[in-house]
C-alpha positions in Angstrom: -21.7 -12.9 -54.5 -19.6 -12.1 -51.4 -19.7 -15.7 -50.3 -18.2 -16.8 -53.5 -15.0 -14.8 -52.7 -14.6 -15.9 -49.1 -12.9 -19.3 -49.7 -10.4 -18.1 -52.4 -9.6 -15.1 -50.3 -9.0 -17.3 -47.2 -6.7 -19.6 -49.2 -4.8 -16.6 -50.5 -4.3 -15.3 -46.9 -3.1 -18.7 -45.7 -0.6 -18.8 -48.5 0.7 -15.3 -47.7 1.1 -16.2 -44.0 3.0 -19.5 -44.9 5.5 -17.5 -47.0 6.0 -14.9 -44.3 6.6 -17.5 -41.6 9.3 -19.3 -43.7 12.7 -18.8 -42.1 15.0 -16.2 -43.6 18.5 -17.6 -44.3 21.7 -15.6 -44.7 25.3 -16.6 -45.5 28.6 -15.1 -44.2 29.9 -12.6 -46.8 33.4 -12.1 -45.5 36.4 -14.3 -45.0 35.8 -14.6 -41.2 33.2 -13.0 -38.9 32.4 -13.3 -35.2 29.2 -14.7 -33.8 28.6 -12.9 -30.5 26.6 -13.5 -27.4 24.7 -10.2 -27.9 23.8 -7.6 -30.5 27.0 -5.5 -30.4 30.8 -5.6 -30.8 31.3 -5.4 -27.1 29.7 -8.8 -26.5 31.7 -12.0 -26.1 32.8 -13.9 -29.3 31.1 -17.3 -29.3 32.3 -18.6 -32.7 34.3 -17.5 -35.7 32.4 -18.2 -39.0 33.9 -18.6 -42.4 32.8 -17.3 -45.8 29.5 -18.7 -47.0 28.6 -20.3 -43.7 24.7 -20.5 -43.7 22.7 -19.1 -40.8 19.0 -19.1 -40.0 17.8 -15.6 -38.9 15.7 -15.8 -35.7 15.3 -12.1 -35.1 17.0 -8.7 -35.5 17.9 -5.8 -33.3 19.3 -2.7 -34.9 22.2 -3.7 -37.2 22.4 -7.2 -35.8 20.7 -10.5 -36.5 20.1 -13.2 -33.9 21.0 -16.4 -35.8 21.2 -20.2 -35.5 23.6 -22.5 -37.2 23.2 -26.1 -38.3 24.2 -27.4 -34.8 21.5 -25.2 -33.2 24.1 -22.8 -31.7 22.6 -19.3 -31.4 24.3 -15.9 -31.4 24.4 -12.5 -33.0 26.1 -11.4 -36.3 26.5 -7.9 -37.8 24.0 -7.6 -40.7 26.4 -6.0 -43.1 28.7 -9.1 -42.9 26.0 -11.5 -44.3 24.1 -11.7 -47.5 21.4 -13.8 -49.3 23.7 -15.9 -51.5 22.5 -19.5 -50.9 25.0 -21.8 -49.2 24.8 -25.2 -47.6 26.8 -27.0 -44.9 27.4 -30.8 -44.6 25.5 -32.0 -41.5 26.5 -35.7 -41.7 29.9 -37.2 -40.8 30.8 -37.6 -44.5 29.0 -37.3 -47.8 29.6 -38.1 -51.5 29.5 -35.5 -54.2 28.3 -37.1 -57.4 28.6 -36.2 -61.1 24.8 -36.1 -61.4 21.6 -36.0 -59.3 21.3 -39.7 -58.4 23.2 -42.5 -56.7 23.7 -44.0 -60.2 26.2 -41.3 -61.0 29.9 -41.7 -60.1 31.4 -40.2 -56.9 33.6 -37.2 -57.8 34.6 -36.3 -54.2 33.8 -36.7 -50.6 33.2 -34.0 -48.0 33.2 -34.1 -44.2 30.8 -32.5 -41.6 31.0 -28.7 -41.5 32.2 -28.2 -45.1 30.4 -25.3 -46.7 29.3 -25.2 -50.4 27.6 -22.6 -52.5 24.2 -23.7 -53.9 24.2 -23.9 -57.7 21.1 -25.9 -58.8 18.3 -28.1 -57.4 16.5 -31.1 -58.8 14.1 -33.5 -57.2 15.7 -33.9 -53.7 19.2 -33.3 -55.0 21.3 -30.1 -55.0 24.3 -29.2 -57.1 27.0 -27.5 -55.0 30.3 -25.8 -55.6 33.3 -25.4 -53.3 35.1 -22.4 -54.8 38.4 -22.7 -53.0 38.9 -26.4 -54.0 37.3 -25.9 -57.4 35.0 -28.9 -57.0 31.4 -29.2 -58.0 28.9 -32.1 -57.6 25.5 -33.3 -56.7 24.4 -34.2 -53.1 21.2 -35.6 -51.7 19.5 -32.5 -50.2 18.8 -34.1 -46.8 22.5 -34.5 -46.1 23.0 -30.7 -46.1 21.7 -27.8 -44.0 21.0 -24.3 -45.3 19.4 -23.3 -48.5 
């Protein structure tokens, strides 16, 4: 009887480990924050990051996250200035936003590298995004963006 449960239990454990290894993502939750060279406000400012900018959390120390951006730059941000609202950043030179989730739909706008969008919906390799400041919304092929 014990042998019957070993395989299902092993599969369950592998699934749990895979979920726990998945990278945690956060997004900037203020108009502008500083990415610093170390975990504290006395460390040198490396970059200034705008609202919604997505970051991959690498580790944490106290009230600080060590993060990485879409260009593989690494630094530290204060935990209280980020949240778990999904955002994406354009990682290609320029992309098309479309009226639907396919290249068959018309182009509603273009966006350049580094533009940040809020994630609205996902469908089969496509993601619906919104840029709140410019009041634009559209669908983009997922692999043209970085974040979640």
